[in-house]
N, CA, C and O atoms as a Maestro MAE file, in Angstrom:
{
 s_m_m2io_version
 :::
 2.0.0
}

f_m_ct {
 s_m_title
 :::
 protein
 m_atom[312] {
  # First column is atom index #
  i_m_mmod_type
  r_m_x_coord
  r_m_y_coord
  r_m_z_coord
  i_m_residue_number
  s_m_chain_name
  s_m_pdb_residue_name
  s_m_pdb_atom_name
  i_m_atomic_number
  :::
  1 25 -12.839 -5.219 -6.149 1 A "MET " " N  " 7
  2 3 -12.276 -4.703 -5.898 1 A "MET " " CA " 6
  3 2 -11.249 -6.041 -5.308 1 A "MET " " C  " 6
  4 15 -11.718 -7.084 -4.853 1 A "MET " " O  " 8
  5 25 -9.621 -5.713 -5.446 2 A "THR " " N  " 7
  6 3 -8.961 -7.607 -5.056 2 A "THR " " CA " 6
  7 2 -8.660 -7.952 -3.726 2 A "THR " " C  " 6
  8 15 -8.888 -6.993 -2.988 2 A "THR " " O  " 8
  9 25 -8.333 -8.717 -3.260 3 A "GLU " " N  " 7
  10 3 -7.898 -8.833 -2.131 3 A "GLU " " CA " 6
  11 2 -6.928 -8.014 -1.739 3 A "GLU " " C  " 6
  12 15 -7.154 -7.547 -0.623 3 A "GLU " " O  " 8
  13 25 -5.814 -7.617 -2.285 4 A "LEU " " N  " 7
  14 3 -5.110 -6.444 -1.696 4 A "LEU " " CA " 6
  15 2 -5.280 -5.071 -1.373 4 A "LEU " " C  " 6
  16 15 -4.628 -4.433 -0.546 4 A "LEU " " O  " 8
  17 25 -6.308 -4.626 -2.170 5 A "GLU " " N  " 7
  18 3 -7.227 -3.481 -2.172 5 A "GLU " " CA " 6
  19 2 -7.971 -3.743 -0.848 5 A "GLU " " C  " 6
  20 15 -7.975 -2.751 -0.120 5 A "GLU " " O  " 8
  21 25 -8.521 -4.683 -0.414 6 A "SER " " N  " 7
  22 3 -9.647 -4.611 0.894 6 A "SER " " CA " 6
  23 2 -8.519 -4.983 2.144 6 A "SER " " C  " 6
  24 15 -8.701 -4.457 3.242 6 A "SER " " O  " 8
  25 25 -7.630 -5.686 1.987 7 A "ARG " " N  " 7
  26 3 -6.656 -5.454 2.874 7 A "ARG " " CA " 6
  27 2 -6.191 -4.059 3.380 7 A "ARG " " C  " 6
  28 15 -6.322 -3.728 4.558 7 A "ARG " " O  " 8
  29 25 -5.688 -3.326 2.509 8 A "ILE " " N  " 7
  30 3 -4.784 -2.100 2.681 8 A "ILE " " CA " 6
  31 2 -6.277 -1.176 3.548 8 A "ILE " " C  " 6
  32 15 -6.192 -0.648 4.656 8 A "ILE " " O  " 8
  33 25 -7.671 -1.207 2.577 9 A "ILE " " N  " 7
  34 3 -8.958 -0.266 2.967 9 A "ILE " " CA " 6
  35 2 -8.964 -0.936 4.624 9 A "ILE " " C  " 6
  36 15 -9.286 0.076 5.247 9 A "ILE " " O  " 8
  37 25 -8.854 -1.655 5.309 10 A "THR " " N  " 7
  38 3 -9.265 -2.883 6.380 10 A "THR " " CA " 6
  39 2 -8.117 -2.224 7.221 10 A "THR " " C  " 6
  40 15 -8.233 -2.036 8.432 10 A "THR " " O  " 8
  41 25 -7.046 -1.898 6.529 11 A "PHE " " N  " 7
  42 3 -5.672 -1.586 7.949 11 A "PHE " " CA " 6
  43 2 -6.018 -0.546 7.817 11 A "PHE " " C  " 6
  44 15 -5.957 -0.073 8.952 11 A "PHE " " O  " 8
  45 25 -6.459 0.389 6.991 12 A "LEU " " N  " 7
  46 3 -6.461 2.084 6.838 12 A "LEU " " CA " 6
  47 2 -7.392 2.116 7.838 12 A "LEU " " C  " 6
  48 15 -7.083 2.327 9.011 12 A "LEU " " O  " 8
  49 25 -8.704 1.890 7.395 13 A "GLY " " N  " 7
  50 3 -9.784 1.844 8.505 13 A "GLY " " CA " 6
  51 2 -9.454 1.517 9.923 13 A "GLY " " C  " 6
  52 15 -9.896 2.239 10.817 13 A "GLY " " O  " 8
  53 25 -8.550 0.261 10.250 14 A "LYS " " N  " 7
  54 3 -8.898 -0.174 11.679 14 A "LYS " " CA " 6
  55 2 -7.623 0.938 11.928 14 A "LYS " " C  " 6
  56 15 -7.036 0.605 12.957 14 A "LYS " " O  " 8
  57 25 -7.124 1.924 11.429 15 A "ASN " " N  " 7
  58 3 -6.409 3.068 12.014 15 A "ASN " " CA " 6
  59 2 -6.510 4.390 11.277 15 A "ASN " " C  " 6
  60 15 -5.673 4.940 10.562 15 A "ASN " " O  " 8
  61 25 -7.631 4.738 11.590 16 A "ARG " " N  " 7
  62 3 -8.391 6.176 11.047 16 A "ARG " " CA " 6
  63 2 -7.446 7.038 11.560 16 A "ARG " " C  " 6
  64 15 -6.832 7.763 10.778 16 A "ARG " " O  " 8
  65 25 -7.210 7.083 12.826 17 A "THR " " N  " 7
  66 3 -6.267 8.527 13.437 17 A "THR " " CA " 6
  67 2 -5.322 8.778 12.763 17 A "THR " " C  " 6
  68 15 -4.928 9.944 12.736 17 A "THR " " O  " 8
  69 25 -4.626 7.726 11.968 18 A "GLN " " N  " 7
  70 3 -3.224 7.749 11.255 18 A "GLN " " CA " 6
  71 2 -3.048 8.154 9.848 18 A "GLN " " C  " 6
  72 15 -3.972 8.106 9.036 18 A "GLN " " O  " 8
  73 25 -1.811 8.570 9.554 19 A "ALA " " N  " 7
  74 3 -1.889 8.567 8.062 19 A "ALA " " CA " 6
  75 2 -0.355 7.313 7.788 19 A "ALA " " C  " 6
  76 15 0.527 7.300 8.647 19 A "ALA " " O  " 8
  77 25 -0.288 6.717 6.999 20 A "PHE " " N  " 7
  78 3 0.834 6.060 6.472 20 A "PHE " " CA " 6
  79 2 1.393 5.949 4.885 20 A "PHE " " C  " 6
  80 15 0.802 6.053 3.810 20 A "PHE " " O  " 8
  81 25 3.061 5.645 5.292 21 A "THR " " N  " 7
  82 3 3.282 6.087 4.062 21 A "THR " " CA " 6
  83 2 3.541 4.456 3.263 21 A "THR " " C  " 6
  84 15 3.533 3.428 3.940 21 A "THR " " O  " 8
  85 25 3.662 4.448 2.437 22 A "SER " " N  " 7
  86 3 2.923 2.765 1.009 22 A "SER " " CA " 6
  87 2 4.186 1.898 2.173 22 A "SER " " C  " 6
  88 15 3.748 0.865 2.679 22 A "SER " " O  " 8
  89 25 5.510 2.258 2.528 23 A "ASN " " N  " 7
  90 3 6.642 1.683 3.005 23 A "ASN " " CA " 6
  91 2 5.356 0.626 4.581 23 A "ASN " " C  " 6
  92 15 5.319 -0.603 4.644 23 A "ASN " " O  " 8
  93 25 4.664 1.424 5.407 24 A "GLU " " N  " 7
  94 3 4.367 1.576 6.465 24 A "GLU " " CA " 6
  95 2 2.939 0.713 6.013 24 A "GLU " " C  " 6
  96 15 2.659 -0.051 6.936 24 A "GLU " " O  " 8
  97 25 2.256 0.635 5.229 25 A "ILE " " N  " 7
  98 3 1.175 0.042 5.130 25 A "ILE " " CA " 6
  99 2 1.858 -1.214 4.281 25 A "ILE " " C  " 6
  100 15 0.754 -1.726 4.093 25 A "ILE " " O  " 8
  101 25 2.703 -2.076 3.655 26 A "MET " " N  " 7
  102 3 3.009 -2.434 3.756 26 A "MET " " CA " 6
  103 2 3.101 -3.896 4.140 26 A "MET " " C  " 6
  104 15 2.837 -5.021 3.715 26 A "MET " " O  " 8
  105 25 3.848 -2.986 5.629 27 A "ASP " " N  " 7
  106 3 4.425 -4.069 6.745 27 A "ASP " " CA " 6
  107 2 3.245 -4.315 7.354 27 A "ASP " " C  " 6
  108 15 2.717 -5.411 7.540 27 A "ASP " " O  " 8
  109 25 2.753 -2.956 7.734 28 A "GLY " " N  " 7
  110 3 1.036 -3.120 8.264 28 A "GLY " " CA " 6
  111 2 0.150 -4.197 7.946 28 A "GLY " " C  " 6
  112 15 -0.411 -4.742 8.897 28 A "GLY " " O  " 8
  113 25 -0.155 -4.737 6.421 29 A "ILE " " N  " 7
  114 3 -0.681 -5.472 6.158 29 A "ILE " " CA " 6
  115 2 -0.169 -6.881 5.614 29 A "ILE " " C  " 6
  116 15 -0.638 -7.744 4.873 29 A "ILE " " O  " 8
  117 25 1.402 -6.650 6.567 30 A "ASN " " N  " 7
  118 3 1.958 -8.062 6.338 30 A "ASN " " CA " 6
  119 2 2.158 -8.508 5.050 30 A "ASN " " C  " 6
  120 15 2.254 -9.707 4.792 30 A "ASN " " O  " 8
  121 25 2.257 -7.300 3.902 31 A "PHE " " N  " 7
  122 3 2.886 -7.692 2.177 31 A "PHE " " CA " 6
  123 2 4.072 -8.919 2.019 31 A "PHE " " C  " 6
  124 15 5.238 -8.710 2.352 31 A "PHE " " O  " 8
  125 25 3.803 -9.673 1.699 32 A "GLN " " N  " 7
  126 3 5.037 -10.763 2.106 32 A "GLN " " CA " 6
  127 2 5.718 -10.490 0.436 32 A "GLN " " C  " 6
  128 15 5.090 -10.278 -0.601 32 A "GLN " " O  " 8
  129 25 7.075 -10.580 0.625 33 A "THR " " N  " 7
  130 3 8.336 -10.702 -0.733 33 A "THR " " CA " 6
  131 2 8.643 -12.308 -0.130 33 A "THR " " C  " 6
  132 15 8.395 -13.041 0.827 33 A "THR " " O  " 8
  133 25 9.483 -12.258 -1.638 34 A "ASP " " N  " 7
  134 3 10.532 -13.590 -0.885 34 A "ASP " " CA " 6
  135 2 11.383 -13.468 -2.384 34 A "ASP " " C  " 6
  136 15 10.899 -13.520 -3.514 34 A "ASP " " O  " 8
  137 25 12.763 -13.296 -2.001 35 A "PHE " " N  " 7
  138 3 14.125 -13.079 -2.608 35 A "PHE " " CA " 6
  139 2 14.952 -14.646 -2.523 35 A "PHE " " C  " 6
  140 15 16.144 -14.574 -2.224 35 A "PHE " " O  " 8
  141 25 14.310 -16.198 -2.797 36 A "SER " " N  " 7
  142 3 14.681 -17.171 -2.433 36 A "SER " " CA " 6
  143 2 14.948 -17.215 -3.499 36 A "SER " " C  " 6
  144 15 15.790 -18.092 -3.304 36 A "SER " " O  " 8
  145 25 15.025 -17.007 -4.858 37 A "ASN " " N  " 7
  146 3 15.587 -17.243 -6.137 37 A "ASN " " CA " 6
  147 2 15.431 -16.746 -6.919 37 A "ASN " " C  " 6
  148 15 14.231 -16.473 -6.866 37 A "ASN " " O  " 8
  149 25 16.054 -16.115 -8.273 38 A "ILE " " N  " 7
  150 3 15.907 -14.866 -9.288 38 A "ILE " " CA " 6
  151 2 14.647 -14.930 -9.592 38 A "ILE " " C  " 6
  152 15 14.126 -13.815 -9.583 38 A "ILE " " O  " 8
  153 25 13.957 -15.767 -9.854 39 A "VAL " " N  " 7
  154 3 12.449 -15.798 -10.768 39 A "VAL " " CA " 6
  155 2 11.745 -15.041 -9.542 39 A "VAL " " C  " 6
  156 15 11.453 -13.846 -9.516 39 A "VAL " " O  " 8
  157 25 11.536 -15.979 -8.542 40 A "VAL " " N  " 7
  158 3 10.586 -15.175 -7.848 40 A "VAL " " CA " 6
  159 2 10.723 -13.635 -7.312 40 A "VAL " " C  " 6
  160 15 9.927 -12.696 -7.281 40 A "VAL " " O  " 8
  161 25 12.307 -13.814 -6.837 41 A "ALA " " N  " 7
  162 3 12.908 -11.892 -6.411 41 A "ALA " " CA " 6
  163 2 12.389 -11.131 -7.372 41 A "ALA " " C  " 6
  164 15 11.800 -10.122 -6.985 41 A "ALA " " O  " 8
  165 25 12.459 -11.389 -8.839 42 A "ILE " " N  " 7
  166 3 11.931 -10.320 -9.575 42 A "ILE " " CA " 6
  167 2 10.764 -10.290 -9.584 42 A "ILE " " C  " 6
  168 15 10.206 -9.278 -10.009 42 A "ILE " " O  " 8
  169 25 10.162 -11.173 -9.209 43 A "LEU " " N  " 7
  170 3 8.394 -11.047 -8.751 43 A "LEU " " CA " 6
  171 2 8.324 -10.062 -7.979 43 A "LEU " " C  " 6
  172 15 7.575 -9.093 -8.105 43 A "LEU " " O  " 8
  173 25 9.102 -10.262 -7.141 44 A "SER " " N  " 7
  174 3 8.753 -9.622 -5.406 44 A "SER " " CA " 6
  175 2 9.128 -8.047 -5.885 44 A "SER " " C  " 6
  176 15 8.333 -7.196 -5.487 44 A "SER " " O  " 8
  177 25 9.912 -7.722 -6.449 45 A "GLY " " N  " 7
  178 3 10.599 -6.785 -6.869 45 A "GLY " " CA " 6
  179 2 9.277 -5.922 -7.467 45 A "GLY " " C  " 6
  180 15 8.761 -4.893 -7.029 45 A "GLY " " O  " 8
  181 25 8.934 -6.745 -8.636 46 A "LEU " " N  " 7
  182 3 7.841 -5.941 -9.725 46 A "LEU " " CA " 6
  183 2 7.174 -5.517 -8.536 46 A "LEU " " C  " 6
  184 15 7.332 -4.321 -8.293 46 A "LEU " " O  " 8
  185 25 6.288 -6.327 -7.512 47 A "SER " " N  " 7
  186 3 5.368 -6.259 -6.918 47 A "SER " " CA " 6
  187 2 5.388 -4.917 -5.946 47 A "SER " " C  " 6
  188 15 4.510 -4.063 -5.815 47 A "SER " " O  " 8
  189 25 6.653 -5.015 -5.325 48 A "VAL " " N  " 7
  190 3 6.825 -3.950 -4.203 48 A "VAL " " CA " 6
  191 2 7.017 -2.640 -5.346 48 A "VAL " " C  " 6
  192 15 7.023 -1.505 -4.870 48 A "VAL " " O  " 8
  193 25 7.130 -2.758 -6.427 49 A "LEU " " N  " 7
  194 3 7.296 -1.493 -7.167 49 A "LEU " " CA " 6
  195 2 5.730 -1.048 -7.467 49 A "LEU " " C  " 6
  196 15 5.440 0.140 -7.326 49 A "LEU " " O  " 8
  197 25 4.900 -1.829 -7.807 50 A "GLY " " N  " 7
  198 3 3.353 -1.819 -8.067 50 A "GLY " " CA " 6
  199 2 3.107 -1.006 -7.241 50 A "GLY " " C  " 6
  200 15 2.827 0.104 -7.694 50 A "GLY " " O  " 8
  201 25 3.094 -1.166 -5.718 51 A "PHE " " N  " 7
  202 3 2.243 -1.274 -4.532 51 A "PHE " " CA " 6
  203 2 2.163 0.524 -4.461 51 A "PHE " " C  " 6
  204 15 1.314 1.014 -3.717 51 A "PHE " " O  " 8
  205 25 2.816 1.177 -5.032 52 A "PRO " " N  " 7
  206 3 2.334 2.786 -4.923 52 A "PRO " " CA " 6
  207 2 0.863 3.278 -5.906 52 A "PRO " " C  " 6
  208 15 -0.107 4.035 -5.893 52 A "PRO " " O  " 8
  209 25 1.377 2.485 -6.511 53 A "THR " " N  " 7
  210 3 0.374 2.525 -7.746 53 A "THR " " CA " 6
  211 2 -1.171 1.778 -7.351 53 A "THR " " C  " 6
  212 15 -2.215 2.412 -7.504 53 A "THR " " O  " 8
  213 25 -1.162 0.830 -7.003 54 A "ILE " " N  " 7
  214 3 -2.284 0.406 -6.065 54 A "ILE " " CA " 6
  215 2 -2.750 1.044 -5.208 54 A "ILE " " C  " 6
  216 15 -3.897 0.883 -4.793 54 A "ILE " " O  " 8
  217 25 -1.583 2.263 -4.598 55 A "LEU " " N  " 7
  218 3 -2.471 3.149 -3.163 55 A "LEU " " CA " 6
  219 2 -3.107 3.987 -4.381 55 A "LEU " " C  " 6
  220 15 -4.304 3.884 -4.650 55 A "LEU " " O  " 8
  221 25 -2.136 4.915 -5.181 56 A "LYS " " N  " 7
  222 3 -2.921 5.990 -6.013 56 A "LYS " " CA " 6
  223 2 -4.000 5.622 -6.579 56 A "LYS " " C  " 6
  224 15 -4.890 6.439 -6.340 56 A "LYS " " O  " 8
  225 25 -4.448 4.506 -7.423 57 A "ASP " " N  " 7
  226 3 -5.593 4.197 -7.791 57 A "ASP " " CA " 6
  227 2 -6.630 3.638 -6.590 57 A "ASP " " C  " 6
  228 15 -7.633 3.207 -7.158 57 A "ASP " " O  " 8
  229 25 -6.707 3.541 -5.618 58 A "LEU " " N  " 7
  230 3 -7.584 3.289 -5.101 58 A "LEU " " CA " 6
  231 2 -7.743 4.984 -4.440 58 A "LEU " " C  " 6
  232 15 -8.858 5.112 -3.934 58 A "LEU " " O  " 8
  233 25 -6.981 6.134 -4.350 59 A "VAL " " N  " 7
  234 3 -7.149 7.641 -4.027 59 A "VAL " " CA " 6
  235 2 -8.338 7.738 -5.271 59 A "VAL " " C  " 6
  236 15 -9.501 8.082 -5.058 59 A "VAL " " O  " 8
  237 25 -7.952 7.474 -6.206 60 A "THR " " N  " 7
  238 3 -8.417 7.919 -7.321 60 A "THR " " CA " 6
  239 2 -9.924 7.453 -7.632 60 A "THR " " C  " 6
  240 15 -10.708 8.097 -8.329 60 A "THR " " O  " 8
  241 25 -10.199 6.225 -7.001 61 A "LYS " " N  " 7
  242 3 -11.154 5.610 -7.036 61 A "LYS " " CA " 6
  243 2 -12.057 6.418 -5.611 61 A "LYS " " C  " 6
  244 15 -13.276 6.553 -5.721 61 A "LYS " " O  " 8
  245 25 -11.539 6.773 -4.686 62 A "GLY " " N  " 7
  246 3 -12.302 7.625 -4.028 62 A "GLY " " CA " 6
  247 2 -12.577 6.611 -2.894 62 A "GLY " " C  " 6
  248 15 -13.682 6.602 -2.351 62 A "GLY " " O  " 8
  249 25 -11.430 5.611 -2.461 63 A "LYS " " N  " 7
  250 3 -11.392 4.678 -1.298 63 A "LYS " " CA " 6
  251 2 -10.649 5.266 -0.199 63 A "LYS " " C  " 6
  252 15 -11.163 5.368 0.915 63 A "LYS " " O  " 8
  253 25 -9.608 5.612 -0.419 64 A "ILE " " N  " 7
  254 3 -9.064 6.004 0.354 64 A "ILE " " CA " 6
  255 2 -8.388 7.744 0.071 64 A "ILE " " C  " 6
  256 15 -8.808 8.444 -0.850 64 A "ILE " " O  " 8
  257 25 -7.582 8.089 0.802 65 A "ARG " " N  " 7
  258 3 -7.109 9.387 0.794 65 A "ARG " " CA " 6
  259 2 -5.759 9.947 1.045 65 A "ARG " " C  " 6
  260 15 -5.166 9.434 1.994 65 A "ARG " " O  " 8
  261 25 -5.120 10.930 0.372 66 A "THR " " N  " 7
  262 3 -3.733 11.449 0.566 66 A "THR " " CA " 6
  263 2 -3.352 12.345 0.746 66 A "THR " " C  " 6
  264 15 -4.083 13.307 0.508 66 A "THR " " O  " 8
  265 25 -2.342 12.527 1.135 67 A "ASN " " N  " 7
  266 3 -1.854 14.115 1.432 67 A "ASN " " CA " 6
  267 2 -0.149 13.722 1.344 67 A "ASN " " C  " 6
  268 15 0.303 12.609 1.613 67 A "ASN " " O  " 8
  269 25 0.642 14.880 0.915 68 A "ILE " " N  " 7
  270 3 1.751 15.223 0.415 68 A "ILE " " CA " 6
  271 2 2.021 16.180 1.910 68 A "ILE " " C  " 6
  272 15 1.379 17.152 2.309 68 A "ILE " " O  " 8
  273 25 3.476 15.345 2.669 69 A "ILE " " N  " 7
  274 3 4.143 16.182 3.772 69 A "ILE " " CA " 6
  275 2 5.877 15.981 3.415 69 A "ILE " " C  " 6
  276 15 6.421 14.884 3.540 69 A "ILE " " O  " 8
  277 25 6.507 17.041 3.027 70 A "GLN " " N  " 7
  278 3 7.779 17.304 2.647 70 A "GLN " " CA " 6
  279 2 7.945 16.197 1.862 70 A "GLN " " C  " 6
  280 15 8.421 15.221 2.442 70 A "GLN " " O  " 8
  281 25 7.639 16.063 0.515 71 A "GLY " " N  " 7
  282 3 7.524 15.214 -0.265 71 A "GLY " " CA " 6
  283 2 7.268 13.645 -0.130 71 A "GLY " " C  " 6
  284 15 7.629 12.963 -1.089 71 A "GLY " " O  " 8
  285 25 6.830 13.163 0.686 72 A "GLN " " N  " 7
  286 3 6.525 12.293 1.179 72 A "GLN " " CA " 6
  287 2 4.863 11.643 1.016 72 A "GLN " " C  " 6
  288 15 4.135 11.745 2.004 72 A "GLN " " O  " 8
  289 25 4.518 11.229 0.217 73 A "TYR " " N  " 7
  290 3 3.175 10.507 0.206 73 A "TYR " " CA " 6
  291 2 2.307 9.841 1.357 73 A "TYR " " C  " 6
  292 15 2.684 8.706 1.647 73 A "TYR " " O  " 8
  293 25 1.033 10.407 2.191 74 A "TYR " " N  " 7
  294 3 0.586 9.582 3.027 74 A "TYR " " CA " 6
  295 2 -0.839 9.343 2.806 74 A "TYR " " C  " 6
  296 15 -1.689 10.023 2.232 74 A "TYR " " O  " 8
  297 25 -0.905 8.022 3.500 75 A "PHE " " N  " 7
  298 3 -2.242 7.463 2.827 75 A "PHE " " CA " 6
  299 2 -3.260 7.033 4.657 75 A "PHE " " C  " 6
  300 15 -2.942 6.475 5.707 75 A "PHE " " O  " 8
  301 25 -4.351 7.610 4.185 76 A "MET " " N  " 7
  302 3 -5.309 7.258 5.377 76 A "MET " " CA " 6
  303 2 -6.225 7.067 5.009 76 A "MET " " C  " 6
  304 15 -6.397 7.479 3.861 76 A "MET " " O  " 8
  305 25 -7.436 6.330 5.691 77 A "ALA " " N  " 7
  306 3 -9.011 6.055 5.312 77 A "ALA " " CA " 6
  307 2 -9.351 7.068 5.259 77 A "ALA " " C  " 6
  308 15 -8.811 8.008 5.842 77 A "ALA " " O  " 8
  309 25 -10.348 7.136 4.534 78 A "LYS " " N  " 7
  310 3 -11.431 7.701 3.874 78 A "LYS " " CA " 6
  311 2 -12.413 7.930 4.878 78 A "LYS " " C  " 6
  312 15 -13.497 8.432 4.578 78 A "LYS " " O  " 8
  :::
 }
 m_bond[311] {
  # First column is bond index #
  i_m_from
  i_m_to
  i_m_order
  :::
  1 1 2 1
  2 2 3 1
  3 3 4 2
  4 3 5 1
  5 5 6 1
  6 6 7 1
  7 7 8 2
  8 7 9 1
  9 9 10 1
  10 10 11 1
  11 11 12 2
  12 11 13 1
  13 13 14 1
  14 14 15 1
  15 15 16 2
  16 15 17 1
  17 17 18 1
  18 18 19 1
  19 19 20 2
  20 19 21 1
  21 21 22 1
  22 22 23 1
  23 23 24 2
  24 23 25 1
  25 25 26 1
  26 26 27 1
  27 27 28 2
  28 27 29 1
  29 29 30 1
  30 30 31 1
  31 31 32 2
  32 31 33 1
  33 33 34 1
  34 34 35 1
  35 35 36 2
  36 35 37 1
  37 37 38 1
  38 38 39 1
  39 39 40 2
  40 39 41 1
  41 41 42 1
  42 42 43 1
  43 43 44 2
  44 43 45 1
  45 45 46 1
  46 46 47 1
  47 47 48 2
  48 47 49 1
  49 49 50 1
  50 50 51 1
  51 51 52 2
  52 51 53 1
  53 53 54 1
  54 54 55 1
  55 55 56 2
  56 55 57 1
  57 57 58 1
  58 58 59 1
  59 59 60 2
  60 59 61 1
  61 61 62 1
  62 62 63 1
  63 63 64 2
  64 63 65 1
  65 65 66 1
  66 66 67 1
  67 67 68 2
  68 67 69 1
  69 69 70 1
  70 70 71 1
  71 71 72 2
  72 71 73 1
  73 73 74 1
  74 74 75 1
  75 75 76 2
  76 75 77 1
  77 77 78 1
  78 78 79 1
  79 79 80 2
  80 79 81 1
  81 81 82 1
  82 82 83 1
  83 83 84 2
  84 83 85 1
  85 85 86 1
  86 86 87 1
  87 87 88 2
  88 87 89 1
  89 89 90 1
  90 90 91 1
  91 91 92 2
  92 91 93 1
  93 93 94 1
  94 94 95 1
  95 95 96 2
  96 95 97 1
  97 97 98 1
  98 98 99 1
  99 99 100 2
  100 99 101 1
  101 101 102 1
  102 102 103 1
  103 103 104 2
  104 103 105 1
  105 105 106 1
  106 106 107 1
  107 107 108 2
  108 107 109 1
  109 109 110 1
  110 110 111 1
  111 111 112 2
  112 111 113 1
  113 113 114 1
  114 114 115 1
  115 115 116 2
  116 115 117 1
  117 117 118 1
  118 118 119 1
  119 119 120 2
  120 119 121 1
  121 121 122 1
  122 122 123 1
  123 123 124 2
  124 123 125 1
  125 125 126 1
  126 126 127 1
  127 127 128 2
  128 127 129 1
  129 129 130 1
  130 130 131 1
  131 131 132 2
  132 131 133 1
  133 133 134 1
  134 134 135 1
  135 135 136 2
  136 135 137 1
  137 137 138 1
  138 138 139 1
  139 139 140 2
  140 139 141 1
  141 141 142 1
  142 142 143 1
  143 143 144 2
  144 143 145 1
  145 145 146 1
  146 146 147 1
  147 147 148 2
  148 147 149 1
  149 149 150 1
  150 150 151 1
  151 151 152 2
  152 151 153 1
  153 153 154 1
  154 154 155 1
  155 155 156 2
  156 155 157 1
  157 157 158 1
  158 158 159 1
  159 159 160 2
  160 159 161 1
  161 161 162 1
  162 162 163 1
  163 163 164 2
  164 163 165 1
  165 165 166 1
  166 166 167 1
  167 167 168 2
  168 167 169 1
  169 169 170 1
  170 170 171 1
  171 171 172 2
  172 171 173 1
  173 173 174 1
  174 174 175 1
  175 175 176 2
  176 175 177 1
  177 177 178 1
  178 178 179 1
  179 179 180 2
  180 179 181 1
  181 181 182 1
  182 182 183 1
  183 183 184 2
  184 183 185 1
  185 185 186 1
  186 186 187 1
  187 187 188 2
  188 187 189 1
  189 189 190 1
  190 190 191 1
  191 191 192 2
  192 191 193 1
  193 193 194 1
  194 194 195 1
  195 195 196 2
  196 195 197 1
  197 197 198 1
  198 198 199 1
  199 199 200 2
  200 199 201 1
  201 201 202 1
  202 202 203 1
  203 203 204 2
  204 203 205 1
  205 205 206 1
  206 206 207 1
  207 207 208 2
  208 207 209 1
  209 209 210 1
  210 210 211 1
  211 211 212 2
  212 211 213 1
  213 213 214 1
  214 214 215 1
  215 215 216 2
  216 215 217 1
  217 217 218 1
  218 218 219 1
  219 219 220 2
  220 219 221 1
  221 221 222 1
  222 222 223 1
  223 223 224 2
  224 223 225 1
  225 225 226 1
  226 226 227 1
  227 227 228 2
  228 227 229 1
  229 229 230 1
  230 230 231 1
  231 231 232 2
  232 231 233 1
  233 233 234 1
  234 234 235 1
  235 235 236 2
  236 235 237 1
  237 237 238 1
  238 238 239 1
  239 239 240 2
  240 239 241 1
  241 241 242 1
  242 242 243 1
  243 243 244 2
  244 243 245 1
  245 245 246 1
  246 246 247 1
  247 247 248 2
  248 247 249 1
  249 249 250 1
  250 250 251 1
  251 251 252 2
  252 251 253 1
  253 253 254 1
  254 254 255 1
  255 255 256 2
  256 255 257 1
  257 257 258 1
  258 258 259 1
  259 259 260 2
  260 259 261 1
  261 261 262 1
  262 262 263 1
  263 263 264 2
  264 263 265 1
  265 265 266 1
  266 266 267 1
  267 267 268 2
  268 267 269 1
  269 269 270 1
  270 270 271 1
  271 271 272 2
  272 271 273 1
  273 273 274 1
  274 274 275 1
  275 275 276 2
  276 275 277 1
  277 277 278 1
  278 278 279 1
  279 279 280 2
  280 279 281 1
  281 281 282 1
  282 282 283 1
  283 283 284 2
  284 283 285 1
  285 285 286 1
  286 286 287 1
  287 287 288 2
  288 287 289 1
  289 289 290 1
  290 290 291 1
  291 291 292 2
  292 291 293 1
  293 293 294 1
  294 294 295 1
  295 295 296 2
  296 295 297 1
  297 297 298 1
  298 298 299 1
  299 299 300 2
  300 299 301 1
  301 301 302 1
  302 302 303 1
  303 303 304 2
  304 303 305 1
  305 305 306 1
  306 306 307 1
  307 307 308 2
  308 307 309 1
  309 309 310 1
  310 310 311 1
  311 311 312 2
  :::
 }
}
């Protein structure tokens, strides 16, 4: 398991009674992006785009669960 996956699982575990969108989880774990120059901005943008995939992989692995409400994915602790 990667450090990022561990941070996600820990965050959701500490907030068991709530469900979060991908953006809310990024905020909750203080997911850092940097747009100070073009190269770093491209890498940061790719990281943000890949974040939902990481969440869906954790669902597939049975580490967290998800629910779709009005077309929006919400993630929560297992």
